[in-house]
N, C-alpha and C positions, 0 to 999 in steps of 0.2 A: 414345922418339925421342931419341938422343944430342945431336943438334943442336937441341933444341927451343928452349933460350934463347939461340939466335942469331938469332932472328926479331927485325925491328925492334921496338923499344919495349921489348925485353927482354933480360935479360942484364947489365946495369950494377951490380947489387949495391949500389943507391943506400942509403946508410943514412938512413931517414926521420926519425930523431931523433923517434920517437912518444912516448918519456918527457918530452919537454919541451912537447908540446902543451898540456895543462892546467897547467903550473907557470908561471905568468906572470912571477914574479920571476926564476926560473931562466933561461927564455926572453929575457926583456929582457937580463939578464947577458950571455948568450951571443950575443946579436944584434949586439954591437960587432964591426965589421969583417966583417958578413955582406954577401953580395951579392945582387941580384935579378935575375930573369929577367922581361922585359916582353912582355905581349900586347896586342895592339890588335883589338878585333872578332874574337877568337880566333885571331889570327894572330901566331906569336912572332917576336920580334925577332931576326934572324940578321945575321951577319957574314960578310965575304969575297966575291970575285968569283962564287965558286960557291954562295954562301949554305949554307955546309956548317959554320957554326958557330953555335952559340947564345950570344949576347951577355950578358955578365953585368954589371950596373952595380953601382956602390957604392949602398948604401940611402940616402944623402944626395943624390944625384944629383939636379940642378934640376929635371929632368923629372919627377921622382917627387914633388916638394914640393906640386904642386898637386892632387895626386890624395887623394880623399878616402877610398877604399876601403881597409880595412886589408889589410896583406899576409897572405899565406898560406904557410905554413912547407912548404916541399917536402922538405927534408931537409939532410944535413950532408955535406959534402966536406971531408975532413981535419978541420981544427979550426973550419972557415968554415960558417956555415949559409947556406942558399939560399932565397929566398922568391920567390914569384910576386907579380907586380904588374900590375894592369889599367889601361891607360890609353885605354880606348875612348871616354873622353869628348872626347878630342883629335879635332877635325875637321880632315879633309883638304880642299883645294881641290878643287873638282869632283866629290866624292863622291856629291851628289845626282843625279848624271846617270849615274855609273858602274852598269853592270849585270853584274855577275860571271857568268861561265857556270855552269850548275848542276852539272855533272860536276866541274869544276876551275876555280879562281880563279888565272889567271895574274898578275893584278896585284900590284904591290909599292907599298908606301908608306914614304917616308923622311922621318922628323921631322928638322925643322932644326935641332934642340939635340941630335942624336945623330952619332956618327960618320959620315963620309961614305960609308963601305963598308957600313953597315949598313941594312936594310929589314925591315920587317913583310912575311912572306910567308905563304902557305897552307901548313899542314904538311905535308898529303899531297903537296905538290910537290916537297918537300925532304927527307922522311923517309928516304929510301934513303941520302942523302949526310950525314947527321948521324951522329956517332958515338954508341955506345949510352948513354953518360951523358946527352948533349946530348937524345938522342931521348926518354929516359925522362922527364928533366926537362920538355921540352916538351909530351909528351902528358898527364904527370901536372898540369901547370898548367892546359893548354887544358880537361880534363874537371872539374878542380874550379872554375875561374872560370865554366865553362858551367853547371855545376849550381847555384852560387849566382845566377846570373843569373836561371835558369829556376825556382827553388824559394825566392822571397823570402817566400813565405807559407806558414803553417802548414797542412797538409793535415788537421789536426784541427779546428780551430776557424777558419780562415781570417786570423787576425791575422798582421801581418807579423812575421817572425821575425829573429832576428840571428845573426851568425857567432861562434862561440866555438870554442874548442879549436884556436886556430891556424889556423881555416879548414877543421877537419876535421868540424865539426858545426854544425847551425843549431839554436838554443834559442829556443822561444816562450814569452814573458815571460807572455802571457796565461793558457794551459792547461799551462805547463810540458812540452809536446811536444818532444821530441828527434828530429832527423831528421839522417841520416846520407848520405854522398855516395852517388848511385845507380850502379848498373853493371848493365846487362842481358846477360845471357848469350846468346850467339848461336852456334849450331853452323855450321861451315863445312865441306862434305864433299868429300873425295877419294874419288869412287865410282869403283871400276874394276871391269872385266870383261875378264879376262885381260890382254891388251896395249893396253887402251883405257880412256880416262877419260871420263866425263860432264861437259859444260861447257854452260853456258848464259848468256844475256845478258838483262838486266833492260830495260824500256821507259826510254827516253830515253838510252841510254848511247851513246857514240859508234859511229860505223858501224865495224862488224868486230870491236868489243870483246867478248870472252867471258871467261867466269872460272867459278869453281868454285861450285856451289849453296851457298846459306845461308839461314838463317832463325832467328828468335827461339826461344828455349825457353819452353814454356808453362808455367804454374803446375801443379804435380803431374808433371811430366814428367821421366824421366830423359834425359841427353844421347843415350843411345842411341836411345831412342823418339823424340826430337825429330828425330834425322837421318833414321829411317825414314820418319817422318810427312812432313817437309818434302820429301824426295826424291819421295815417292810423290804428294804433292799437286801439285808442280810439273811432274813429268814423266811420272808414272805408272808409273815404274821402282820395283821391289821391291828393298829392300835386307837382306840376312840380317846377317852378322857385322860388328860396329862397334868399332872401336878407337881409343884417344886417340892423338894424334900431338904437339900442341904448342898453346899459347895466345898470343893476342896482345892486349895492351889497346888499344882503338880508340876514341879520343875523337872520335867523330864521330857523335853526341855523347858517348855514354856505353856503349859496349858491352865485352865480354870475347869476343873472337872464339875459339871452341875448336875447333880443328882436330881433324876425324875421318877415318878411313879407313873406308869401307864396302865391302862386296863386294856387287855386284850379283847379285840372283837372275833378273832379266829384262833384256831389253835393247830391248824396243819402247817408243817415246817417244810419250806423248800429252800435249803441252805444254797446260796451264791458261794460256789467253791472258790472263788477269786478273794472273797471277803472273810470266809470263815472255814475253819477245817470240820467243824461239828457244830450242832445246836440241839437242844433238848430241853422239854419241860421236865422239872423236878418238884416232887410234892414236899410240902413242909417236912414231912417226916423224913423225906430223903436228905433234904438240906441240912437237918438237924445231926444226922447222921455224919454228913460232909465235914459239918463244924466239929464234930467229937472225933473225927478222925477215923471214923469205923466204917465208913462207905467203902465197898470193895474196889470201886474203880475210879473214884473222883477225889481229887485233892480241894481242900478250901482255897477261898481266894485269899490273896496275899494279905496278911495282918498289917493294918496301917492303912491300906487303899481304901477308898471311899466305897468300893464294892462291897468289901468285907463288912465295913460299917454299917451299910444300908441293909445287907442280908440279915446281919446281927439282929438289927432293930426290928426287921419285919418277923423274924423269928419270935421275938420277944413282945410283939405287937405293941411297938412304942414308936411307930412312924408319927403319930399325931402329936 
């Protein structure tokens, strides 16, 4: 797919400066003049009225001085390194009573010592507004910080591990185990039959929200087999030919969405009520109405998500 890397979180060609991760002296020397992107509870710090810019701060900014966690090297922009810093220890007034929505968190948090037009926002809410570089940095930072937070202890012996390699590994000093950032492959399927596409909705989604089917790849399974298994398990639809379209890093919390095109061999739907709330075939004309916001019952897939990207390209006949 020629447009594959134009998907959100892809295509910025970030230089990740991997050669510096294990070279402490070189990294310290190169860190002069470096910048940091900030996250609070997984939310990146953005700027502008539209929250369409990822704010970068100098590494000696006062907000960062109180933070104990080491910085994580994200990469290099020109001659300047960019790190991720986590300020989740900062407490927001009223946060104890805040109850973010399950599907999306629309709340914003503004730090008193940061610019007035800046705020920590949920990445899914602004991902389609960020430029490719800002989106890649935000997703990488969120994924890495989330992994360190949930993998503090060695999976081999249970002892607490520590961050090494500029944040790209954890080392257990007790047993010597080395652990690497987790990424879970997930297939997301554009399953078509002639002029129609298979859509489904999960339990707990907003009313009228439908998207492409998706599921985790199991151990010992190819992508093609995962597509066929997941579609059949969830809807009873048999899939024949399967092809790769595009991929998207999805840091919610740690997935790589692998977009595939599947050709249906059957059309009868038998929804597994444990897996899905509903599933249906939609014609190209109906999907056009969904994307235009004129469909009477169905809302479009979230803009910025690979489902929206694949459906848009299917409508435009630009999958090849």
